[in-house]
Steps between C-alpha positions, in 0.01 A plus 500: 500500500618860431369839608367730225379860513138537394376811307342626828840504672423197714720199515369170375629149455542344156558133442793397286344287228731344244459652155444264208817434301556723199465331164631595161232630261560207268465235770225237497458524124398210282184328387411403856510866606277589204214288632567612857417849374174394338334837563772683310485240223123547478543879467760454228273263303211747525730780386614298197143419399384861542799635307444257214143616438541868590333707230374185327145492366461120503700439819488135612324407176844502337563176690230349281587684178872412485472118516187502283680702231790251507252217474325660200829556316637151558167334428461680168857433383549149634142378498356656187803553274708192592194291592676338797178497696382204292755275674431632853153453653362817663801689365379833639501369859830321444660827397329734745585284805864528393475876436379563856799335669752629245367855542540461879865403459593763242332781694674391824836470326479832314354707784728336758810580295403870490379514861820625671581765238137614480489552878844657532377787718351264759809276489732795567293662776343215697652216698306193395568158349565576135378153407158644570484665157537183287263316736244781470527479119421129516197563725371774267528256209319236706225755568452537125481124449166500685289658221666274242418191704138615521480510120668160475266344759189630322624393156581150625166462676321595179692223325404227746798527734498254789762584765676220684742470791805440281410803289464724806837381629651573160351853508644577845837347415523694173428830677752427777763407244468830313479702823829355625681500164381850407609639836837325477577641156366843600744507793794410280421730211375798705840520672683455169283769340633755751854447376430436131186660357528279190364217715143624448533471121645151542203401717258626234664266249482207743130554568431506127672164465300352789178508299649269238685276744183368662207296359270797447444538126585134447441191712747291695389203287659672199829538688493138608418380149768714334790449744421166664740422786650849476167646617610431859746789469212726401346423841807639679340840447307581823266738315403226255410280797288780650316539168435126478363499855263785418385312192449193718291709738277661236535381141505125569176521699310638197569195281238226448756248629739685736702190592575416138594860414730518804665174394567614144569873544672528839823348631481227759542574872413867446444585867826333604684700235332815632618430854857449373486824302368680809801369691731623223330841515554515877871437443506783243320719755769426760771586246314820409477599867871434549603708197259779593640513854856528368408792272248670728737740677625638168151560358429849650827649380454360148148640472 
């Protein structure tokens, strides 16, 4: 106990309470700290959504317009001009179920890569886990998946869709796979984009290639028929596995004989492959976190 002089001139007694240890502003960073600060993450997600539609007439309707416009373009070129839809039953649902998950990945990857540079003022002025910006970009993209899933659900129901347990598991696993992989790549490339602004252009090229590296405008059966045993290397692409799981969840259930279509147009042990790819994505996420942590201290000065 120590004596202190009160503002009235009287003498009082103050207890000596130990002060909490001082911590560096960059301490306790990382993905775990991001979700420990859920309120701040929620504010950042709301800010990103509001900023995206500020001054927009259609607002959230763009979440419907963008994937539908892609669907219309691909359907006209691939379905009507090349007539590939004749070999794929319910070709529109086959393609649109792939577009939804591919759009989720490309939006997460692109927005996540720009997230640190786009929020440079917050990064320089506030002490917060900088991983929060790529994570927020993924959550904003996930928010926009909702309206697209509504369209897909309705379209499938109108075509006699019958959901099943395996399909629901495939849907959840496909979403988790893209959430983890998109966040992992966003962490890696958002840090790299601070040091080399050419990274964003490189990412744009990669996302363009993604659309042709998955069974979206063609079926997996065509890949298997054309390449035979080499088709197993095609399945090393985690995004292709996510697309196939979404097609298992929606497209397969609209066929007159779902079991036969799954046997002929999907690879065997699809869910097991999805779990393996999720594990691979978690490893990539750990690598992304490690690289981001090494570069994090240099980010403010390079911005």
